[in-house]
RODO-2510 file (C-alpha; in nm, 4 decimals, decimal comma):
residues 392
     n   res          X          Y          Z
     1     m    -0,1517    -1,7595    -1,0774
     2     g    -0,2958    -1,8649    -1,4094
     3     s    -0,3788    -2,2167    -1,2924
     4     d    -0,6390    -2,0987    -1,0442
     5     p    -0,9765    -2,1770    -1,2050
     6     r    -1,1717    -1,9615    -0,9610
     7     r    -0,9917    -1,6376    -1,0398
     8     n    -1,1747    -1,3495    -1,2112
     9     l    -1,0328    -1,2890    -1,5593
    10     l    -1,0818    -0,9100    -1,5694
    11     p    -0,7961    -0,8148    -1,3305
    12     v    -0,5746    -1,0749    -1,4990
    13     f    -0,6371    -0,9200    -1,8404
    14     v    -0,5827    -0,5630    -1,7152
    15     f    -0,2631    -0,6656    -1,5348
    16     w    -0,1078    -0,8221    -1,8442
    17     v    -0,2049    -0,5251    -2,0621
    18     f    -0,0452    -0,2982    -1,8013
    19     l     0,2666    -0,5156    -1,7959
    20     l     0,3001    -0,5165    -2,1758
    21     t     0,2398    -0,1412    -2,1981
    22     g     0,4985    -0,0739    -1,9291
    23     a     0,7453    -0,3045    -2,1049
    24     a     0,6841    -0,1177    -2,4314
    25     a     0,7534     0,2137    -2,2572
    26     l     1,0714     0,0668    -2,1098
    27     g     1,1856    -0,0568    -2,4514
    28     v     1,1205     0,2779    -2,6198
    29     g     1,3101     0,4567    -2,3423
    30     a     1,6053     0,2197    -2,3753
    31     v     1,6222     0,2758    -2,7519
    32     r     1,6054     0,6518    -2,7028
    33     e     1,8886     0,6470    -2,4477
    34     h     2,1319     0,4091    -2,6187
    35     a     2,0726     0,4369    -2,9941
    36     q     2,2299     0,6945    -3,2266
    37     l     1,9267     0,8946    -3,3407
    38     e     1,8463     1,2262    -3,5010
    39     a     1,7014     1,5021    -3,2859
    40     a     1,3524     1,4729    -3,4367
    41     t     1,3442     1,0946    -3,3912
    42     r     1,4705     1,1264    -3,0341
    43     a     1,1989     1,3835    -2,9555
    44     y     0,9331     1,1533    -3,1046
    45     l     1,0568     0,8568    -2,8997
    46     t     1,0600     1,0721    -2,5860
    47     e     0,6954     1,1660    -2,6347
    48     l     0,6063     0,8048    -2,7155
    49     h     0,7925     0,6840    -2,4054
    50     i     0,6052     0,9294    -2,1831
    51     s     0,2665     0,8533    -2,3419
    52     l     0,3120     0,4777    -2,3037
    53     g     0,4232     0,5264    -1,9438
    54     l     0,1187     0,7390    -1,8590
    55     t    -0,1084     0,4851    -2,0300
    56     a     0,0461     0,2108    -1,8164
    57     a    -0,0084     0,4303    -1,5087
    58     l    -0,3796     0,4606    -1,5926
    59     l    -0,3989     0,0837    -1,6393
    60     l    -0,2291     0,0392    -1,3020
    61     v    -0,4895     0,2615    -1,1365
    62     a    -0,7644     0,0572    -1,3044
    63     q    -0,5972    -0,2663    -1,1928
    64     i    -0,5798    -0,1488    -0,8317
    65     l    -0,9427    -0,0319    -0,8316
    66     i    -1,0639    -0,3584    -0,9846
    67     g    -0,8545    -0,5631    -0,7424
    68     v    -0,9799    -0,3729    -0,4375
    69     t    -1,3417    -0,3974    -0,5580
    70     l    -1,3187    -0,7726    -0,6129
    71     y    -1,1389    -0,8180    -0,2816
    72     l    -1,4216    -0,6427    -0,0972
    73     m    -1,7036    -0,8081    -0,2947
    74     v    -1,5688    -1,1641    -0,3267
    75     e    -1,4668    -1,3640    -0,0231
    76     s    -1,0907    -1,4079    -0,0114
    77     g    -0,8574    -1,4968     0,2709
    78     g    -0,5484    -1,3895     0,0809
    79     p    -0,2763    -1,6155    -0,0551
    80     r    -0,3283    -1,9733     0,0666
    81     n    -0,0136    -2,1469    -0,0619
    82     a     0,3475    -2,0746    -0,1482
    83     r     0,2907    -2,0154    -0,5184
    84     r     0,0099    -1,7683    -0,4680
    85     m     0,2168    -1,5907    -0,2052
    86     i     0,5132    -1,5605    -0,4444
    87     g     0,2884    -1,4349    -0,7240
    88     f     0,1208    -1,1834    -0,4922
    89     w     0,4478    -1,0285    -0,3737
    90     l     0,5952    -1,0264    -0,7250
    91     r     0,2964    -0,8241    -0,8423
    92     q     0,3358    -0,5807    -0,5525
    93     a     0,7051    -0,5376    -0,6360
    94     i     0,6130    -0,4697    -1,0001
    95     y     0,3589    -0,2070    -0,8924
    96     l     0,6028    -0,0342    -0,6582
    97     s     0,8890    -0,0305    -0,9104
    98     f     0,6619     0,1150    -1,1788
    99     i     0,5256     0,3803    -0,9413
   100     a     0,8808     0,4739    -0,8444
   101     a     0,9861     0,4973    -1,2112
   102     a     0,6828     0,7052    -1,3076
   103     a     0,7193     0,9423    -1,0125
   104     a     1,0922     0,9875    -1,0725
   105     g     1,0321     1,0536    -1,4419
   106     a     0,7664     1,3143    -1,3639
   107     l     0,9966     1,4858    -1,1132
   108     t     1,2753     1,4863    -1,3728
   109     a     1,0526     1,6781    -1,6134
   110     v     0,9465     1,9172    -1,3366
   111     f     1,3030     1,9872    -1,2260
   112     r     1,4127     2,0387    -1,5885
   113     g     1,1147     2,2582    -1,6710
   114     e     1,0026     2,0336    -1,9589
   115     q     0,6480     2,0175    -2,0941
   116     i     0,4863     1,6715    -2,0701
   117     f     0,2570     1,5537    -2,3514
   118     f     0,0123     1,2639    -2,3252
   119     w    -0,0525     1,1455    -2,6812
   120     e     0,0092     1,5038    -2,8064
   121     y    -0,2128     1,6534    -2,5337
   122     p    -0,0168     1,8960    -2,3110
   123     l    -0,0387     1,8352    -1,9372
   124     p    -0,0108     2,1066    -1,6664
   125     f     0,3347     2,2640    -1,6713
   126     w     0,5534     2,3444    -1,3700
   127     d     0,9154     2,4593    -1,3850
   128     a     1,1004     2,3943    -1,0565
   129     g     1,4358     2,4965    -1,2051
   130     a     1,6637     2,2486    -1,0237
   131     p     1,9060     2,0885    -1,2734
   132     q     2,1058     1,9013    -1,0087
   133     a     1,7932     1,7515    -0,8559
   134     a     1,6829     1,6564    -1,2093
   135     e     1,9997     1,4477    -1,2488
   136     h     1,9243     1,2567    -0,9272
   137     a     1,5621     1,2059    -1,0356
   138     q     1,6741     1,0791    -1,3774
   139     l     1,9098     0,8292    -1,2146
   140     a     1,6305     0,7062    -0,9865
   141     h     1,4010     0,6796    -1,2912
   142     i     1,6505     0,4629    -1,4780
   143     i     1,7145     0,2325    -1,1800
   144     a     1,3429     0,1880    -1,1068
   145     a     1,2655     0,1302    -1,4769
   146     y     1,5206    -0,1488    -1,5098
   147     a     1,3994    -0,2987    -1,1819
   148     f     1,0486    -0,2977    -1,3306
   149     g     1,1768    -0,4727    -1,6427
   150     a     1,3607    -0,7390    -1,4431
   151     l     1,0587    -0,8043    -1,2232
   152     a     0,8301    -0,8228    -1,5278
   153     v     1,0525    -1,0876    -1,6889
   154     l     1,0704    -1,2798    -1,3602
   155     y     0,6921    -1,2714    -1,3205
   156     a     0,6347    -1,3837    -1,6796
   157     a     0,8707    -1,6787    -1,6270
   158     f     0,7004    -1,7643    -1,2985
   159     a     0,3548    -1,7483    -1,4621
   160     l     0,4717    -1,9732    -1,7463
   161     f     0,6125    -2,2250    -1,4985
   162     d     0,2891    -2,2176    -1,2997
   163     r     0,0883    -2,2753    -1,6174
   164     l     0,3028    -2,5664    -1,7358
   165     s     0,3271    -2,7233    -1,3898
   166     p     0,0075    -2,6305    -1,2024
   167     a    -0,0166    -2,6884    -0,8311
   168     s    -0,3068    -2,8696    -0,6733
   169     h    -0,5699    -2,6342    -0,5373
   170     k    -0,7780    -2,7022    -0,2360
   171     s    -1,1197    -2,5535    -0,1981
   172     l    -1,0948    -2,1836    -0,1215
   173     e    -1,4593    -2,1469    -0,0284
   174     p    -1,4978    -2,1181     0,3505
   175     p    -1,7615    -2,3354     0,5142
   176     a    -2,0974    -2,1759     0,5769
   177     p    -2,1606    -2,0711     0,9379
   178     a    -2,3335    -2,3564     1,1178
   179     s    -2,3989    -2,1862     1,4503
   180     i    -2,4287    -1,8491     1,6182
   181     a    -2,0655    -1,8712     1,7331
   182     a    -1,9511    -1,9318     1,3755
   183     m    -2,1575    -1,6359     1,2548
   184     i    -1,9912    -1,4123     1,5152
   185     a    -1,6472    -1,5250     1,3998
   186     d    -1,7464    -1,4700     1,0371
   187     g    -1,8590    -1,1121     1,1082
   188     l    -1,5342    -1,0305     1,2879
   189     a    -1,3335    -1,1863     1,0034
   190     q    -1,5086    -0,9588     0,7532
   191     s    -1,4199    -0,6548     0,9648
   192     f    -1,0539    -0,7571     0,9788
   193     r    -1,0504    -0,8252     0,6057
   194     f    -1,2066    -0,4913     0,5071
   195     f    -1,0366    -0,2559     0,7528
   196     g    -0,7028    -0,4382     0,7379
   197     a    -0,6999    -0,4083     0,3582
   198     t    -0,8008    -0,0412     0,3789
   199     a    -0,5165     0,0429     0,6168
   200     f    -0,2670    -0,1678     0,4200
   201     w    -0,3311    -0,0084     0,0799
   202     v    -0,3700     0,3482     0,2068
   203     q    -0,0513     0,3326     0,4111
   204     l     0,1413     0,1494     0,1377
   205     f     0,0489     0,4125    -0,1233
   206     l     0,1241     0,7079     0,1032
   207     g     0,4439     0,5410     0,2239
   208     v     0,5757     0,4934    -0,1310
   209     v     0,4904     0,8513    -0,2309
   210     s     0,6429     0,9878     0,0898
   211     a     0,9594     0,7810     0,0445
   212     l     1,0076     0,9183    -0,3074
   213     l     0,9517     1,2793    -0,1986
   214     l     1,1807     1,2310     0,0998
   215     a     1,4547     1,0837    -0,1198
   216     f     1,4439     1,3870    -0,3489
   217     a     1,4352     1,6179    -0,0483
   218     f     1,7542     1,4606     0,0863
   219     a     1,9129     1,4823    -0,2593
   220     g     1,8152     1,8474    -0,2929
   221     h     1,9399     1,9204     0,0573
   222     s     2,2818     1,7834    -0,0355
   223     v     2,3178     1,9604    -0,3711
   224     s     2,1435     2,2945    -0,3087
   225     p     2,3728     2,5938    -0,2626
   226     g     2,4006     2,6674     0,1046
   227     g     2,1620     2,3838     0,1869
   228     s     1,7854     2,4074     0,2003
   229     n     1,7759     2,4727     0,5720
   230     f     1,5108     2,2122     0,6498
   231     g     1,5930     2,2262     1,0168
   232     e     1,4852     1,9086     1,1906
   233     a     1,1644     1,8511     0,9929
   234     i     1,3252     1,6181     0,7407
   235     y     1,4613     1,3920     1,0173
   236     w     1,1222     1,3739     1,1870
   237     a     0,9772     1,2762     0,8498
   238     s     1,2357     0,9983     0,8197
   239     a     1,1384     0,8635     1,1625
   240     a     0,7680     0,8796     1,0730
   241     l     0,8397     0,6873     0,7513
   242     a     1,0132     0,4137     0,9507
   243     f     0,7041     0,3855     1,1736
   244     i     0,4768     0,3648     0,8681
   245     l     0,6778     0,0677     0,7403
   246     l     0,6134    -0,1135     1,0682
   247     s     0,2478    -0,0152     1,0518
   248     i     0,2152    -0,1621     0,7014
   249     l     0,3366    -0,4979     0,8343
   250     f     0,0779    -0,4916     1,1131
   251     a    -0,1953    -0,3925     0,8638
   252     y    -0,1009    -0,6901     0,6483
   253     r    -0,1208    -0,9104     0,9580
   254     d    -0,4707    -0,7750     1,0289
   255     m    -0,5767    -0,8481     0,6713
   256     n    -0,4480    -1,2060     0,6779
   257     a    -0,5968    -1,2752     1,0224
   258     a    -0,9461    -1,2834     0,8684
   259     a    -0,9144    -1,6380     0,7321
   260     a    -0,7656    -1,7679     1,0582
   261     i    -1,0468    -1,6121     1,2635
   262     r    -1,3081    -1,7741     1,0409
   263     n    -1,1436    -2,1166     1,0271
   264     r    -1,0234    -2,1348     1,3909
   265     p    -1,2456    -1,9010     1,5955
   266     e    -1,1688    -2,0786     1,9237
   267     r    -0,8039    -1,9796     1,8877
   268     y    -0,8912    -1,6096     1,8855
   269     l    -1,2252    -1,5692     2,0634
   270     a    -1,2048    -1,8145     2,3520
   271     h    -1,2145    -1,6594     2,6994
   272     e    -0,8615    -1,7732     2,7894
   273     r    -0,7088    -1,6316     2,4666
   274     r    -0,6785    -1,2774     2,5968
   275     m    -0,3620    -1,1949     2,3979
   276     a    -0,4796    -1,3414     2,0671
   277     f    -0,5178    -0,9953     1,9116
   278     w    -0,1871    -0,8558     2,0369
   279     f    -0,0943    -0,7420     1,6844
   280     v    -0,3897    -0,5015     1,6761
   281     g    -0,2749    -0,3238     1,9905
   282     a     0,0872    -0,3228     1,8772
   283     g    -0,0103    -0,1732     1,5422
   284     g    -0,2178     0,0934     1,7159
   285     f     0,0729     0,1854     1,9439
   286     v     0,3098     0,2149     1,6455
   287     n     0,0619     0,4413     1,4677
   288     v     0,0101     0,6612     1,7733
   289     v     0,3849     0,7159     1,8078
   290     g     0,4163     0,7716     1,4333
   291     a     0,1313     1,0254     1,4378
   292     l     0,3036     1,2214     1,7162
   293     v     0,6326     1,2197     1,5236
   294     s     0,4570     1,3295     1,2035
   295     f     0,2702     1,6050     1,3884
   296     i     0,5973     1,7455     1,5187
   297     g     0,7392     1,7297     1,1654
   298     v     0,4372     1,9164     1,0252
   299     g     0,4734     2,1847     1,2913
   300     l     0,8423     2,2319     1,2176
   301     s     0,7798     2,2438     0,8420
   302     v     0,5039     2,5038     0,8783
   303     a     0,7204     2,7092     1,1147
   304     l     1,0036     2,6991     0,8592
   305     l     0,7809     2,8194     0,5753
   306     i     0,6297     3,0953     0,7892
   307     g     0,9749     3,2030     0,9054
   308     k     1,1019     3,2259     0,5478
   309     t     0,7930     3,4167     0,4380
   310     v     0,8181     3,6696     0,7216
   311     s     1,1921     3,7180     0,6678
   312     q     1,1441     3,8272     0,3055
   313     p     1,1154     4,2071     0,2889
   314     p     0,8794     4,3226     0,0115
   315     g     1,0353     4,4780    -0,2975
   316     i     1,3930     4,3757    -0,2143
   317     a     1,5873     4,1040    -0,3938
   318     i     1,6836     3,8097    -0,1756
   319     t     2,0478     3,7090    -0,1983
   320     d     2,0552     3,4553     0,0852
   321     p     1,9401     3,1158    -0,0555
   322     n     1,8476     2,9982     0,2943
   323     k     1,5662     3,2551     0,3021
   324     i     1,4056     3,1419    -0,0242
   325     i     1,1098     2,9046    -0,0119
   326     r     1,2074     2,6121    -0,2326
   327     a     1,0046     2,3297    -0,3798
   328     l     1,2066     2,0942    -0,1581
   329     d     1,0767     2,2743     0,1522
   330     v     0,7238     2,2025     0,0344
   331     f     0,8186     1,8375    -0,0298
   332     v     0,9122     1,7931     0,3353
   333     l     0,5831     1,9467     0,4476
   334     l     0,3893     1,7172     0,2130
   335     v     0,5794     1,4128     0,3416
   336     n     0,5036     1,4935     0,7045
   337     f     0,1387     1,5687     0,6307
   338     s     0,0820     1,2527     0,4232
   339     l     0,2486     1,0395     0,6909
   340     l     0,0372     1,2070     0,9589
   341     f    -0,2765     1,1164     0,7620
   342     a    -0,1536     0,7583     0,7092
   343     h    -0,0841     0,7124     1,0804
   344     c    -0,4256     0,8572     1,1690
   345     v    -0,5847     0,5982     0,9403
   346     g    -0,3872     0,3295     1,1211
   347     v    -0,4950     0,4570     1,4628
   348     g    -0,8609     0,4613     1,3573
   349     v    -0,8457     0,1100     1,2128
   350     a    -0,6680    -0,0288     1,5197
   351     a    -0,9242     0,1307     1,7529
   352     w    -1,2167    -0,0041     1,5519
   353     l    -1,0731    -0,3560     1,5275
   354     s    -0,9968    -0,3597     1,9011
   355     i    -1,3557    -0,2651     1,9841
   356     s    -1,4912    -0,5170     1,7317
   357     a    -1,2704    -0,7952     1,8698
   358     l    -1,3744    -0,7221     2,2304
   359     k    -1,7429    -0,7221     2,1365
   360     a    -1,7089    -1,0406     1,9285
   361     r    -1,5223    -1,2191     2,2088
   362     h    -1,7987    -1,1369     2,4565
   363     q    -2,0680    -1,2545     2,2147
   364     y    -1,8714    -1,5672     2,1299
   365     v    -1,8270    -1,6698     2,4929
   366     v    -2,1961    -1,6105     2,5653
   367     a    -2,2978    -1,8104     2,2569
   368     r    -2,0684    -2,0962     2,3570
   369     e    -2,2114    -2,1057     2,7074
   370     m    -2,5655    -2,1036     2,5731
   371     a    -2,4799    -2,3846     2,3284
   372     r    -2,3189    -2,5850     2,6083
   373     a    -2,6218    -2,5337     2,8342
   374     q    -2,8557    -2,6353     2,5520
   375     e    -2,6468    -2,9454     2,4888
   376     e    -2,6522    -3,0426     2,8570
   377     k    -3,0281    -2,9882     2,8645
   378     s    -3,0728    -3,2108     2,5581
   379     v    -2,8579    -3,4825     2,7157
   380     a    -3,0618    -3,4642     3,0375
   381     v    -3,3889    -3,4923     2,8431
   382     v    -3,2606    -3,7939     2,6504
   383     a    -3,1420    -3,9576     2,9748
   384     a    -3,4774    -3,8938     3,1413
   385     q    -3,6617    -4,0442     2,8475
   386     s    -3,4368    -4,3535     2,8478
   387     v    -3,5057    -4,4023     3,2202
   388     a    -3,8818    -4,3549     3,1798
   389     e    -3,9219    -4,5987     2,8887
   390     p    -3,8677    -4,9282     3,0952
   391     a    -4,1102    -4,8111     3,3563
   392     g    -4,3728    -4,7587     3,0899
***
């Protein structure tokens, strides 16, 4: 929070600009929806609302890039106390609610066939022609927008409280490695910090995007005439999304394990602590199962699209809606493919961390034995010298 004197000011500044810009977009949208306005004024406020929202989205991307860069360049073991933990998760909730609102708003424009302007500059246009899906997307946009506003107010109040009543901060700088064993633990901690953060952010982003697409796919499946005929692909995608949620928790555990490995290496690298890295294996197993589920979903989605394409005779109008390739069919394919990629990232990270942990444990045990032997040798030399001194 703001009372941390060691924190870099650039991400703090970008975050608050993003928060204010998003709040401005929310306020303009609320005025447009609830006030009695002329058509020209309403159109102007709509364009202003969209432009402010896209500006906030660009600031969010910059905030994430700056945060990831600083996290990888500056040593950090993650939140170290309750206040920092609360602030961290409030910021993540703000990010997710804004992403959900922005994605739902964009899908509303796509389903309605509306042109989007960014400060009077037209963006690529796509008309999906699904009015009923547009209503569901608009409802999701409104709910996510008000959730963003509530979280922004809560975070501002929490930041003000933290500024007026700062908590005591202990030193966040880890001690410098004093031995070969400590250097081994420090190297393994850096691997867990980097690869755990990579898996966490990649899977979190793809999971949020996939959840939004899957929600609209379910909504379209329920309102489309005759159904969209997804087959079983949409249910496999739902199962893969559930596995990705579990994988995100394990990735967060990997990321936070870095500080514990550095501060208490004996707890993780000692010879008798064979199950210390159980969460790495469990996360890898979850990702393997999730990858298999996603692969089946991709296969079913591709088979559905190929079947619809082959069943369309050239030059003849199609009257059966179940034989038409819809945007919602493509959504399900994209969900399964993105989840397959996310699970593959998780499998790769788990495999690498398992190998790194096994190698570090072997090196740590050898270094400890060498240090113990050197210590015993030093004690023997000192004892021999103390015995030889009286005789001299």
